[in-house]
Backbone as CSV, one residue per row, in Angstrom:
resi,resn,N_x,N_y,N_z,CA_x,CA_y,CA_z,C_x,C_y,C_z
1,MET,42.115,8.928,24.620,43.064,9.054,23.673,44.103,10.268,24.068
2,VAL,45.454,10.226,23.851,46.185,11.301,24.067,47.112,11.481,23.013
3,HIS,47.830,12.678,22.958,48.707,12.942,21.802,49.894,13.772,22.466
4,ASP,51.095,13.404,21.648,52.285,14.168,22.114,52.265,15.571,21.595
5,THR,52.610,16.540,22.340,52.729,17.975,21.972,54.039,18.548,21.816
6,SER,55.125,17.676,21.765,56.506,18.157,21.651,56.752,19.089,20.340
7,SER,55.998,18.753,19.381,56.129,19.477,18.030,55.236,20.659,17.940
8,ALA,54.311,20.860,18.903,53.335,21.805,18.899,54.025,23.274,19.540
9,ARG,53.504,24.352,18.933,54.146,25.667,19.526,53.768,25.729,21.034
10,PRO,54.594,26.203,21.836,54.496,26.403,23.180,53.518,27.567,23.470
11,VAL,52.578,27.319,24.433,51.654,28.364,24.810,51.801,28.541,26.234
12,VAL,52.132,29.709,26.716,52.489,30.026,28.066,51.331,30.979,28.525
13,LEU,50.558,30.348,29.532,49.301,31.193,30.039,49.707,32.100,31.381
14,PRO,48.984,33.067,31.595,49.144,33.935,32.905,48.890,32.881,34.089
15,ALA,49.467,33.161,35.191,49.406,32.432,36.441,47.875,32.116,36.679
16,ASP,47.484,30.964,37.145,46.172,30.710,37.559,46.221,30.362,38.993
17,PRO,45.595,31.133,40.007,45.691,30.849,41.435,45.190,29.420,41.783
18,GLY,44.539,28.695,40.907,44.020,27.317,41.238,44.995,26.196,40.919
19,TRP,45.974,26.537,40.273,46.960,25.525,39.868,47.488,24.719,40.945
20,GLN,47.941,25.432,42.035,48.467,24.612,43.118,47.542,23.663,43.742
21,ALA,46.249,24.057,43.950,45.279,23.126,44.548,45.047,22.043,43.484
22,ARG,44.903,22.232,42.417,44.771,21.215,41.245,45.795,20.280,41.338
23,GLY,46.984,20.758,41.384,48.337,19.880,41.476,48.338,18.807,42.651
24,ARG,47.810,19.349,43.670,47.645,18.591,44.897,46.657,17.464,44.642
25,VAL,45.691,17.739,44.012,44.568,16.701,43.814,45.147,15.708,42.736
26,ILE,45.832,16.227,41.722,46.449,15.301,40.774,47.508,14.180,41.501
27,ALA,48.320,14.907,42.346,49.250,14.063,43.091,48.588,13.072,43.995
28,GLY,47.630,13.547,44.709,46.737,12.554,45.473,46.206,11.443,44.737
29,GLY,45.637,11.648,43.648,45.139,10.679,42.730,46.235,9.623,42.212
30,LEU,47.330,10.232,41.890,48.427,9.292,41.294,49.071,8.504,42.454
31,SER,48.992,9.132,43.716,49.583,8.279,44.822,48.808,7.057,45.111
32,GLY,47.517,7.236,45.078,46.569,6.085,45.291,46.753,4.979,44.197
33,ALA,46.977,5.338,42.885,47.170,4.599,41.772,48.559,3.725,41.864
34,LEU,49.597,4.430,42.131,50.919,3.970,42.065,51.397,3.072,43.177
35,GLY,50.845,3.354,44.367,51.064,2.369,45.507,52.389,2.685,46.292
36,PRO,52.957,1.893,47.038,54.075,2.112,47.913,55.383,2.376,47.068
37,ALA,55.457,2.049,45.996,56.798,2.287,45.214,57.098,3.665,44.781
38,ALA,55.824,4.484,44.954,55.834,5.896,44.909,56.244,6.380,46.244
39,LEU,57.470,6.715,46.649,57.931,7.114,47.993,57.286,8.434,48.205
40,ARG,57.067,9.412,47.189,56.777,10.626,47.393,56.239,11.172,46.099
41,ILE,55.157,12.071,46.027,54.647,12.427,44.720,54.548,14.040,44.999
42,GLU,55.177,15.022,44.222,55.006,16.369,44.496,54.658,17.065,43.230
43,HIS,54.089,18.197,43.395,53.686,19.096,42.348,54.937,19.924,42.113
44,ILE,55.583,19.925,40.900,56.806,20.685,40.659,56.546,21.626,39.456
45,GLY,57.517,22.344,39.005,57.414,23.181,37.849,56.664,24.492,37.984
46,SER,56.285,25.097,37.059,55.867,26.528,37.029,54.579,26.559,37.549
47,THR,53.624,25.563,37.456,52.338,25.597,37.886,52.302,25.337,39.520
48,ALA,53.440,25.056,39.903,53.523,24.754,41.402,54.027,26.170,42.188
49,ILE,54.163,27.171,41.307,54.795,28.330,41.809,53.794,29.397,41.743
50,PRO,53.406,30.022,42.873,52.364,31.222,42.937,52.858,32.216,42.018
51,GLY,51.846,32.738,41.103,52.130,33.863,40.338,52.878,33.754,39.189
52,MET,53.435,32.350,38.790,54.294,32.078,37.705,53.415,31.847,36.475
53,ALA,53.690,32.375,35.294,53.034,32.061,33.990,53.550,30.736,33.533
54,ALA,52.703,29.996,33.023,53.155,28.453,32.658,52.531,27.919,31.387
55,LYS,52.973,26.961,30.839,52.419,26.177,29.955,51.146,25.435,30.876
56,PRO,49.922,25.304,30.184,49.010,24.689,30.923,49.056,23.097,30.963
57,VAL,50.230,22.630,31.639,50.445,21.305,31.987,51.134,21.192,33.177
58,PHE,50.664,20.154,34.074,51.200,19.911,35.506,52.168,19.088,35.474
59,ASP,53.419,19.534,35.946,54.457,18.708,36.196,54.419,18.012,37.593
60,LEU,54.491,16.683,37.668,54.559,16.100,39.007,55.855,15.197,38.981
61,GLN,56.389,15.166,40.101,57.546,14.099,40.406,57.377,13.110,41.288
62,VAL,57.527,11.808,40.829,57.417,10.838,41.834,58.680,10.394,42.154
63,SER,59.033,10.295,43.532,60.366,9.888,43.863,60.339,8.401,44.248
64,VAL,61.456,7.611,43.726,61.271,6.252,43.901,62.738,5.592,44.372
65,GLY,62.695,4.283,44.818,63.928,3.835,45.232,64.689,3.157,44.174
66,ASP,64.134,2.605,43.230,64.760,2.038,42.073,63.963,2.318,40.841
67,LEU,64.725,2.953,40.078,64.006,3.512,38.644,63.334,2.579,37.870
68,ALA,64.200,1.574,37.580,63.717,0.592,36.554,62.624,-0.274,37.095
69,ALA,62.724,-0.769,38.303,61.721,-1.522,38.975,60.278,-0.619,39.115
70,ALA,60.470,0.490,39.583,59.238,1.410,39.765,58.606,1.683,38.289
71,ALA,59.293,1.841,37.378,58.793,2.112,36.044,58.054,1.018,35.609
72,ALA,58.569,-0.320,35.936,57.943,-1.361,35.448,56.448,-1.716,36.284
73,LEU,56.535,-1.288,37.555,55.221,-1.377,38.327,54.282,-0.290,37.801
74,PHE,54.730,0.963,37.503,53.879,1.982,37.166,53.123,2.032,35.813
75,GLU,53.929,1.084,34.928,53.163,1.110,33.566,51.878,0.737,33.410
76,GLY,51.498,-0.199,34.060,50.072,-0.661,33.893,49.095,0.369,34.458
77,PRO,49.305,0.784,35.813,48.320,1.708,36.243,48.240,3.010,35.614
78,LEU,49.414,3.456,35.183,49.452,4.838,34.425,48.739,4.576,33.016
79,ALA,49.014,3.501,32.342,48.238,3.296,31.023,46.787,3.347,31.179
80,GLU,46.456,2.592,32.356,44.809,2.736,32.541,44.416,4.068,32.907
81,LEU,45.147,5.002,33.362,44.720,6.421,33.502,44.868,7.228,32.239
82,GLY,45.471,6.542,31.242,45.553,7.320,29.855,47.018,7.869,29.747
83,PHE,48.008,7.616,30.570,49.271,8.001,30.408,50.089,7.305,29.348
84,ARG,50.999,7.984,28.594,51.724,7.294,27.650,53.238,7.563,28.112
85,ARG,54.121,6.659,27.818,55.555,6.623,28.159,56.224,7.525,27.380
86,SER,57.162,8.347,27.754,57.987,9.260,26.889,59.137,8.535,26.666
87,PRO,59.942,8.906,25.534,61.104,8.106,25.229,62.309,8.843,26.045
88,TYR,62.098,9.969,26.674,63.010,10.684,27.381,63.310,10.044,28.597
89,GLU,64.666,9.548,28.788,65.132,8.821,30.129,66.227,9.549,30.734
90,ARG,66.557,10.622,30.451,67.614,11.551,31.093,67.283,12.949,31.060
91,ASP,67.477,13.598,32.234,67.363,15.159,32.363,68.660,15.728,31.936
92,HIS,68.568,17.021,31.566,69.556,17.911,31.226,70.645,18.024,32.424
93,VAL,71.941,17.825,32.230,72.849,18.026,33.186,73.257,19.380,33.224
94,PRO,73.093,20.155,34.345,73.480,21.611,34.487,74.923,21.830,33.810
95,ALA,75.093,22.826,33.064,76.374,23.300,32.403,77.415,23.446,33.437
96,GLY,78.513,22.852,33.243,79.671,23.113,34.259,79.741,22.263,35.395
97,SER,78.623,21.408,35.610,78.649,20.588,36.758,79.697,19.466,36.857
98,GLY,79.927,18.910,35.564,80.888,17.874,35.354,80.220,16.506,35.981
99,ASP,79.032,16.530,36.231,78.404,15.318,36.830,78.141,14.115,35.809
100,ASP,78.081,13.001,36.323,77.906,11.880,35.430,76.497,11.915,34.858
101,PRO,76.325,11.911,33.584,74.824,12.044,33.204,74.050,10.787,33.648
102,ALA,74.547,9.651,33.992,74.048,8.424,34.472,73.184,8.793,35.818
103,ARG,73.659,9.721,36.465,73.095,10.095,37.796,71.715,10.980,37.448
104,TRP,71.507,11.373,36.276,70.288,12.250,35.934,69.302,11.385,35.258
105,GLY,69.238,10.020,35.360,68.242,9.153,34.729,66.809,9.510,35.302
106,LYS,65.881,9.198,34.468,64.543,9.268,34.796,63.597,8.537,34.022
107,ARG,62.388,8.219,34.317,61.385,7.877,33.555,60.269,8.911,33.406
108,MET,59.624,8.952,32.204,58.606,10.018,32.157,57.432,9.428,31.506
109,TRP,56.219,10.067,31.884,54.982,9.609,31.282,54.155,11.012,31.061
110,TRP,53.300,11.024,30.062,52.601,12.205,29.686,51.230,11.813,29.633
111,LEU,50.204,12.796,29.901,48.844,12.690,29.760,48.203,13.838,29.123
112,ARG,47.613,13.895,27.850,47.239,14.922,27.233,45.726,14.503,26.768
113,PRO,44.718,14.959,27.491,43.333,14.502,27.173,42.939,15.137,25.808
114,GLU,42.411,14.330,25.138,42.226,14.691,23.688,41.073,15.687,23.433
115,ASP,40.024,15.486,24.498,38.826,16.529,24.316,38.958,17.674,25.233
116,GLY,40.223,17.848,25.967,40.330,18.955,26.801,39.666,18.882,28.111
117,ALA,38.920,17.672,28.348,38.419,17.383,29.791,39.490,16.729,30.603
118,GLY,39.830,17.422,31.601,40.872,16.777,32.545,42.204,17.681,32.339
119,GLU,43.024,17.413,33.036,44.332,18.212,33.047,45.522,17.476,32.227
120,ALA,46.402,18.275,31.603,47.432,17.729,30.982,48.638,17.592,31.900
121,VAL,49.273,16.421,32.018,50.246,16.184,33.054,51.547,15.573,32.491
122,ASN,52.668,15.924,33.012,53.989,15.176,32.724,54.230,14.793,34.098
123,LEU,54.638,13.461,34.166,54.947,12.732,35.468,56.359,12.221,35.148
124,HIS,57.204,12.823,36.099,58.683,12.535,36.043,59.038,11.545,37.145
125,ALA,59.524,10.280,36.885,60.028,9.454,38.051,61.534,9.629,38.161
126,ARG,62.044,9.915,39.489,63.329,10.124,39.766,63.707,9.419,40.867
127,VAL,64.945,9.026,41.135,65.387,8.349,42.226,65.520,9.397,43.322
128,ALA,64.927,8.830,44.533,64.963,9.656,45.759,66.498,9.932,46.121
129,GLY,66.825,11.160,46.235,68.138,11.589,46.538,69.147,11.779,45.271
130,SER,68.454,11.737,44.260,69.275,11.906,43.052,69.384,13.506,42.656
131,PRO,70.390,13.894,42.029,70.527,15.415,41.772,69.468,15.914,40.902
132,ASN,68.850,15.180,40.000,67.688,15.767,39.318,66.469,15.829,40.040
133,GLU,66.224,14.924,41.110,65.269,15.013,41.913,65.236,16.229,42.845
134,ARG,66.375,16.413,43.236,66.752,17.483,44.194,66.496,18.994,43.403
135,LEU,67.086,19.040,42.185,67.051,20.207,41.368,65.504,20.646,41.184
136,ALA,64.704,19.785,40.785,63.226,20.197,40.511,62.543,20.721,41.743
137,LEU,62.907,20.195,43.087,62.345,20.642,44.166,62.992,22.151,44.595
138,LEU,64.300,22.229,44.476,65.092,23.491,44.773,64.467,24.589,43.912
139,PHE,64.368,24.356,42.608,63.832,25.253,41.542,62.503,25.853,42.056
140,ARG,61.646,24.890,42.413,60.266,25.261,42.818,60.427,26.176,44.099
141,ASP,61.090,25.647,45.199,61.128,26.182,46.511,61.808,27.514,46.378
142,TRP,62.783,27.797,45.577,63.540,28.949,45.606,62.548,30.073,45.197
143,PHE,61.708,29.711,44.058,60.894,30.787,43.610,59.849,31.050,44.587
144,ARG,59.224,29.947,45.252,58.294,30.103,46.204,58.847,31.065,47.307
145,ALA,60.166,31.028,47.714,60.769,32.042,48.711,61.064,33.301,48.133
146,HIS,61.088,33.588,46.880,61.499,34.708,46.199,60.528,35.393,45.255
147,PRO,59.305,35.662,45.628,58.249,35.967,44.727,58.668,37.155,43.812
148,GLY,59.552,37.976,44.198,59.936,39.114,43.442,60.694,38.650,42.056
149,ALA,61.308,37.503,42.037,61.971,36.877,40.939,61.004,36.365,40.049
150,VAL,59.652,36.093,40.451,58.706,35.389,39.559,58.461,36.250,38.311
151,PRO,58.183,37.521,38.379,57.768,38.302,37.166,58.847,38.210,36.011
152,ALA,60.129,38.308,36.292,61.165,38.282,35.342,61.312,37.076,34.775
153,TYR,61.151,35.961,35.326,61.281,34.664,34.795,60.014,34.216,34.056
154,ALA,58.940,34.717,34.439,57.528,34.499,33.660,57.745,35.316,32.369
155,ALA,58.180,36.423,32.379,58.290,37.446,31.126,59.154,36.622,30.090
156,PHE,60.401,36.017,30.685,61.395,35.326,29.738,60.588,34.121,29.208
157,LYS,59.803,33.491,29.870,59.057,32.335,29.325,58.029,32.745,28.298
158,ARG,57.327,33.781,28.518,56.451,34.336,27.646,57.155,34.693,26.211
159,THR,58.225,35.397,26.348,59.011,35.796,25.100,59.487,34.727,24.413
160,LEU,60.218,33.619,25.107,60.730,32.466,24.597,59.584,31.736,23.727
161,ALA,58.421,31.615,24.311,57.149,30.853,23.841,56.883,31.583,22.448
162,GLY,57.018,32.903,22.377,56.658,33.502,21.159,57.745,33.483,20.078
163,ALA,58.870,32.967,20.538,60.071,33.068,19.646,60.547,31.687,19.002
164,VAL,59.985,30.683,19.595,60.571,29.305,19.105,59.395,28.633,18.293
165,PRO,59.631,27.507,17.536,58.678,26.887,16.677,57.916,25.726,17.437
166,ASP,58.499,25.317,18.574,57.861,24.006,19.139,58.317,23.872,20.542
167,VAL,57.698,23.036,21.303,57.828,22.858,22.754,59.083,22.113,22.920
168,GLY,59.606,21.464,22.071,61.132,20.864,22.130,62.080,21.772,22.245
169,THR,62.032,22.693,21.345,62.967,23.853,21.237,62.755,24.767,22.484
170,TYR,61.678,24.934,22.823,61.349,25.823,24.007,62.153,25.255,25.235
171,ALA,61.983,23.837,25.417,62.626,23.279,26.636,64.248,23.242,26.471
172,ASP,64.685,23.145,25.209,66.102,23.229,25.206,66.730,24.469,25.418
173,VAL,66.086,25.659,25.035,66.495,26.848,25.277,66.382,27.320,26.796
174,LYS,65.402,26.807,27.407,64.999,27.141,28.726,66.020,26.368,29.736
175,ASP,66.571,25.130,29.451,67.328,24.524,30.395,68.500,25.433,30.797
176,PRO,69.360,26.079,30.132,70.489,26.858,30.525,70.122,27.854,31.475
177,VAL,68.775,28.408,31.306,68.386,29.502,32.095,67.943,28.949,33.422
178,VAL,67.333,27.813,33.396,67.125,27.011,34.671,68.590,26.739,35.477
179,ASP,69.439,26.387,34.716,70.854,26.306,35.392,71.218,27.573,36.148
180,LEU,71.065,28.788,35.374,71.287,30.086,36.127,70.523,30.179,37.390
181,VAL,69.211,29.927,37.329,68.321,30.093,38.624,69.008,29.212,39.741
182,VAL,69.339,27.964,39.434,69.792,27.115,40.242,71.195,27.484,40.939
183,THR,71.849,28.209,40.167,73.198,28.721,40.578,72.826,29.743,41.693
184,VAL,72.053,30.573,41.394,71.542,31.629,42.572,70.812,30.797,43.632
185,ALA,69.946,29.730,43.424,69.313,29.113,44.549,70.150,28.331,45.451
186,GLU,71.364,27.740,44.975,72.246,26.843,45.821,72.727,27.672,47.060
187,PRO,73.183,28.956,46.986,73.672,29.651,48.124,72.399,29.808,49.134
188,TRP,71.241,30.111,48.515,70.175,30.190,49.467,69.846,28.939,50.208
189,ALA,69.989,27.837,49.668,69.758,26.563,50.051,70.701,26.255,51.311
190,ALA,72.057,26.714,51.034,73.067,26.407,51.965,72.819,27.211,53.257
191,GLU,72.452,28.542,53.027,72.190,29.576,53.983,71.009,29.273,54.904
192,THR,69.959,28.572,54.284,68.725,28.544,54.964,68.546,27.106,55.439
193,GLY,69.569,26.257,55.171,69.460,24.834,55.608,68.334,24.166,54.684
194,TRP,67.992,24.570,53.553,66.918,23.976,52.913,67.399,22.394,52.506
195,ARG,66.215,21.724,52.668,66.403,20.302,52.163,65.226,19.768,51.445
196,PRO,65.375,18.802,50.317,64.217,18.390,49.687,63.194,17.631,50.484
């Protein structure tokens, strides 16, 4: 049994050095369950960044060729693993980008083990080559390449978690800050030749 935690208070924990290895294990298990429609599965988000404080939830991204077709194929295997489909089908479009929101579509499932046994997971399915697929990877990789920036962002997240009533508000307030990080990360990507 799983439960949605969007109305729960956010909890941000100190970095756990085991998160990256556990994320790889979860990704490997999902790859076997989802089959060839999952072009790539990657551990993203704060638990994928060494030294970063994070909510105790593993964000994983599955890159797909066709969002609707992949979502239909994934529904059964994910339900068998205890995942539930989220109603959210679009990511936040960065402020000032002027991008078409339709390009930021996704499908999402979440797993919240009721008894605390096992990991909490958010699985984001995004189209390979889409701007939201790229943003998730750029955000992760920029922080990995700039460990000196991790403490400030972690402190922001801890402060925010203590100031808002629920995870939904936490995410809404954090989105514009992610936009700012990506604004700094884009020149780095261009200078280094970074590619997802």
